[in-house]
C-alpha positions in Angstrom: -68.4 125.1 -11.0 -69.0 125.7 -7.3 -66.4 124.2 -4.9 -65.8 124.4 -1.2 -62.8 126.2 0.3 -60.5 123.7 2.2 -60.0 126.2 5.1 -63.1 128.3 5.6 -65.5 126.0 3.8 -67.0 128.9 1.8 -68.6 127.9 -1.6 -67.1 129.7 -4.5 -66.1 129.4 -8.2 -62.3 129.2 -8.9 -61.0 131.8 -11.3 -57.3 132.1 -10.3 -54.5 129.5 -10.6 -53.6 129.5 -6.9 -57.2 128.6 -6.0 -56.7 125.0 -7.2 -53.9 123.0 -5.6 -53.1 119.4 -6.1 -51.9 117.5 -3.0 -51.2 113.8 -3.6 -54.2 112.3 -5.2 -56.5 115.1 -3.9 -57.4 118.5 -5.3 -57.9 121.2 -2.8 -59.6 124.6 -3.3 -58.9 127.9 -1.6 -61.1 131.0 -2.0 -58.3 133.5 -1.1 -54.6 133.7 -0.6 -55.1 134.1 3.1 -56.8 130.7 3.2 -54.0 129.2 1.1 -51.3 130.6 3.3 -53.2 129.5 6.4 -53.4 126.0 5.0 -49.7 125.8 4.1 -48.3 127.2 7.3 -50.9 126.5 10.0 -52.4 123.4 11.5 -55.9 122.6 12.3 -57.0 123.1 15.9 -59.3 121.0 18.0 -62.5 122.4 19.5 -62.2 122.5 23.3 -65.8 121.5 23.6 -66.8 119.0 21.0 -63.4 117.9 19.7 -64.0 118.7 16.0 -60.9 119.8 14.1 -61.1 123.1 12.1 -59.1 126.0 10.7 -59.4 129.3 12.6 -61.2 132.0 10.5 -63.3 133.9 13.0 -62.4 136.0 16.1 -64.8 134.2 18.4 -63.2 130.8 17.7 -60.2 131.6 20.0 -60.2 132.6 23.6 -57.3 133.3 26.0 -57.7 133.0 29.8 -54.4 133.9 31.3 -51.9 131.6 29.5 -54.5 129.1 28.6 -56.0 129.1 25.1 -59.4 127.6 24.2 -60.8 126.9 20.7 -64.4 126.8 19.6 -65.6 125.6 16.2 -69.0 127.4 16.6 -70.7 130.0 18.8 -72.8 127.2 20.3 -69.6 125.5 21.5 -68.3 128.8 22.9 -71.5 129.5 24.7 -71.5 126.0 26.2 -68.0 126.5 27.5 -68.1 130.2 28.6 -71.7 131.2 28.8 -73.3 134.0 26.8 -72.4 136.7 29.3 -68.7 135.9 29.3 -68.7 135.8 25.5 -70.0 139.4 25.4 -67.4 140.7 27.8 -64.2 139.1 26.4 -61.3 141.4 25.6 -60.4 141.8 21.9 -56.8 142.6 21.3 -56.1 144.1 17.8 -52.6 144.8 16.4 -52.3 147.5 13.6 -49.2 146.5 11.8 -47.3 146.7 8.5 -43.6 146.2 8.1 -43.4 149.0 5.6 -43.6 152.6 7.0 -45.9 155.3 5.6 -49.0 153.2 5.3 -51.2 155.1 7.8 -50.5 152.7 10.6 -50.7 155.2 13.5 -53.6 157.1 11.9 -55.5 153.9 11.7 -54.7 152.8 15.3 -55.7 156.2 16.8 -58.9 156.6 14.8 -59.9 153.0 15.3 -59.5 153.2 19.1 -61.1 156.6 19.2 -64.1 155.5 17.1 -64.7 152.4 19.3 -64.5 154.6 22.4 -67.0 157.0 20.9 -69.5 154.1 20.8 -69.3 154.0 24.6 -67.0 151.0 24.7 -64.0 151.0 27.1 -60.9 151.0 25.0 -57.1 151.0 25.6 -54.7 152.3 23.0 -51.1 151.1 23.4 -48.2 152.5 21.6 -45.5 149.9 20.9 -43.6 152.1 18.4 -40.6 153.8 19.9 -41.3 156.9 17.7 -44.2 157.7 20.1 -46.6 159.0 17.4 -49.8 158.0 19.3 -49.1 160.4 22.1 -48.2 163.2 19.6 -51.4 162.6 17.7 -53.6 162.9 20.7 -51.6 165.6 22.5 -50.5 163.5 25.5 -47.1 163.0 27.0 -45.9 161.0 30.0 -42.5 160.0 31.5 -44.2 156.8 32.5 -44.4 154.7 29.4 -45.1 151.2 28.1 -41.4 150.5 28.5 -41.6 151.1 32.3 -44.6 148.8 32.6 -43.0 146.0 30.7 -39.8 146.3 32.8 -41.9 145.8 36.0 -41.0 149.3 37.2 -44.6 150.6 37.5 -48.2 149.3 37.6 -50.5 149.6 34.6 -52.5 152.3 36.3 -49.4 154.5 36.7 -48.8 154.7 32.9 -52.4 154.7 31.7 -53.6 158.2 30.6 -57.4 158.9 30.3 -57.5 161.0 27.1 -61.2 160.9 26.2 -64.4 159.3 27.6 -63.9 155.5 27.5 -60.4 155.9 25.9 -57.2 155.4 27.8 -53.7 155.6 26.2 -50.3 154.2 27.1 -47.6 156.2 25.4 -44.2 155.3 24.1 -40.8 157.0 23.4 -37.2 156.1 22.5 -36.8 154.4 25.9 -38.7 151.4 24.4 -36.0 151.0 21.7 -33.2 151.4 24.2 -34.7 148.7 26.4 -35.4 146.3 23.6 -32.0 144.5 24.2 -32.9 143.9 27.8 -36.3 142.5 26.7 -34.6 140.1 24.3 -32.1 139.0 26.9 -34.7 138.3 29.6 -37.5 137.1 27.4 -36.2 135.7 24.1 -39.6 134.1 23.1 -41.4 137.5 23.3 -43.9 136.5 26.0 -43.4 139.6 28.1 -46.3 141.7 26.8 -48.7 138.8 26.9 -47.7 138.0 30.4 -48.0 141.5 31.7 -51.5 142.1 30.3 -52.8 138.6 31.1 -55.0 139.8 34.0 -56.2 143.0 32.4 -60.0 142.9 32.1 -61.0 146.6 32.5 -61.3 147.0 28.7 -63.3 145.4 26.0 -60.9 146.4 23.2 -57.1 146.9 23.3 -55.7 148.4 20.1 -51.9 148.3 19.6 -49.9 150.5 17.3 -46.9 148.4 16.2 -43.4 149.3 15.1 -42.8 149.1 11.4 -40.6 145.9 11.6 -40.7 142.3 12.8 -38.3 143.0 15.6 -38.7 141.7 19.2 -41.3 144.4 19.8 -43.3 143.3 16.7 -43.2 139.7 17.8 -44.2 140.6 21.3 -47.3 142.3 20.0 -48.2 139.4 17.8 -47.7 137.1 20.7 -50.2 139.2 22.7 -52.9 140.1 20.2 -55.3 137.7 18.6 -56.3 139.9 15.7 -54.5 142.1 13.2 -55.4 144.9 10.8 -52.9 145.6 8.0 -53.0 149.1 6.5 -51.7 149.0 2.9 -51.1 152.3 1.1 -52.3 152.2 -2.5 -48.9 152.1 -4.1 -47.0 149.2 -5.7 -44.3 148.7 -3.1 -46.7 148.7 -0.2 -48.9 146.1 -2.0 -45.9 143.8 -2.5 -45.0 144.1 1.1 -48.4 142.8 2.1 -47.4 139.3 1.1 -44.5 139.5 3.4 -46.5 140.5 6.5 -49.0 137.7 5.8 -46.1 135.2 5.6 -44.6 136.7 8.8 -47.9 136.2 10.6 -48.1 132.6 9.6 -44.5 132.1 10.7 -45.3 133.6 14.1 -48.4 131.4 14.3 -46.2 128.3 13.7 -43.1 129.4 15.7 -44.9 130.8 18.7 -47.9 128.4 18.5 -50.3 131.3 18.0 -53.4 131.6 15.9 -53.7 135.2 14.9 -56.8 136.1 12.8 -56.4 138.7 10.0 -59.4 140.9 10.7 -58.8 142.9 7.5 -56.5 144.4 4.9 -57.1 148.2 4.9 -56.3 150.1 1.7 -55.1 153.6 2.7 -54.2 156.8 0.8 -56.7 155.8 -1.9 -56.8 158.5 -4.6 -59.9 158.2 -6.8 -58.2 160.3 -9.5 -55.2 158.0 -9.7 -55.3 154.9 -11.9 -52.7 153.0 -9.8 -54.9 153.3 -6.7 -57.8 151.6 -8.5 -55.5 148.9 -9.8 -54.0 148.2 -6.3 -57.5 148.1 -4.8 -58.7 145.6 -7.5 -55.6 143.4 -6.8 -56.2 143.5 -3.0 -59.9 142.6 -3.5 -59.0 139.8 -5.9 -56.3 138.4 -3.6 -58.0 138.9 -0.2 -61.7 139.0 -1.1 -63.8 139.8 1.9 -60.7 140.4 4.0 -60.1 143.6 1.9 -61.9 146.4 3.7 -63.3 149.6 2.3 -60.5 152.0 1.4 -59.5 155.1 3.3 -59.4 158.0 0.8 -56.7 160.6 0.7 -58.0 163.4 2.9 -56.4 166.7 4.0 -58.4 166.6 7.2 -56.7 163.3 8.2 -53.3 165.0 7.9 -54.4 168.0 9.9 -56.1 166.2 12.8 -52.8 165.3 14.6 -51.6 168.9 14.4 -54.7 169.8 16.5 -54.2 166.8 18.7 -57.5 165.3 17.8 -59.0 162.2 16.2 -60.6 162.6 12.8 -64.0 162.2 14.5 -63.3 165.2 16.8 -61.5 167.4 14.2 -63.7 166.9 11.1 -66.6 164.6 11.8 -68.2 165.4 8.4 -65.1 164.7 6.4 -64.4 161.8 4.0 -61.7 160.6 6.5 -64.3 160.4 9.3 -66.7 158.6 7.0 -64.0 156.0 6.0 -62.7 155.3 9.5 -66.3 155.0 10.8 -66.8 152.2 8.2 -63.7 150.5 9.7 -65.0 150.9 13.2 -68.4 149.4 12.3 -66.6 146.5 10.5 -64.5 145.7 13.5 -67.4 146.0 16.0 -69.5 143.5 14.0 -66.7 141.2 13.0 -67.2 137.7 14.5 
């Protein structure tokens, strides 16, 4: 029997117990766990143009101008409000986050940003992890980091490093962790990053490598970005942690009045020879459906690329790693 999802309005046939929920005298249907979690922890928003209420499920449905947020139930409403030209030049801010370490988070952030830049699209890669792995991976180092920018010590141009054509990087180091207490004291609601970047329009994409925790820094990133990609290594513990990050996102949405869209769950370290990898991938596909992206296979070249201070597209463009991350880049570029 075909039913309609209560959140995204997709037609589907329920197969799992969570997809049918009774609420009072009504029966509601959910095509995925993301839609179920969104319904339980989020509220409908009202279209800024036509006034219709709807659940956010697409990137184009939300737009930030400074500290103002606008919602659009359809592309037609967005075009009426902003004009087609403005829609094409909006800045997409993507967080790459997982609270569990060792999931390929930095590898994903570096190669996603590099892949987008290789398409001729102006991209900024921001390292918000005090470990500073982004700079190490691309062979750049600077004493002027994201911490100095957030502390109002320097301008954005002073800490931005052009590393490739159409790709700029802002590095990080342990200074960010040392300053975190000052950030919390001065900005307990984690608005600092959003405020500092509010007038930045030089880039079409800003990709942020997040710390592996939901600390102040993690909340600041989620308060700034409007999309998130969650790398999940194909092992049981990482899979279990995915539920926690989804719940944290919905908590942030509710607590900080945000509406972050999950662009995708990215299976990483996928080993085609390993049965557990296939089982984890099947579970991710079952639970997250079209939000589950094509897996990134285990690839020696991916591990070697940072040693040579290159992205996978520069170091081994014909490798499985380049092929898999190119699929991610294409998915992100065409995601609406």
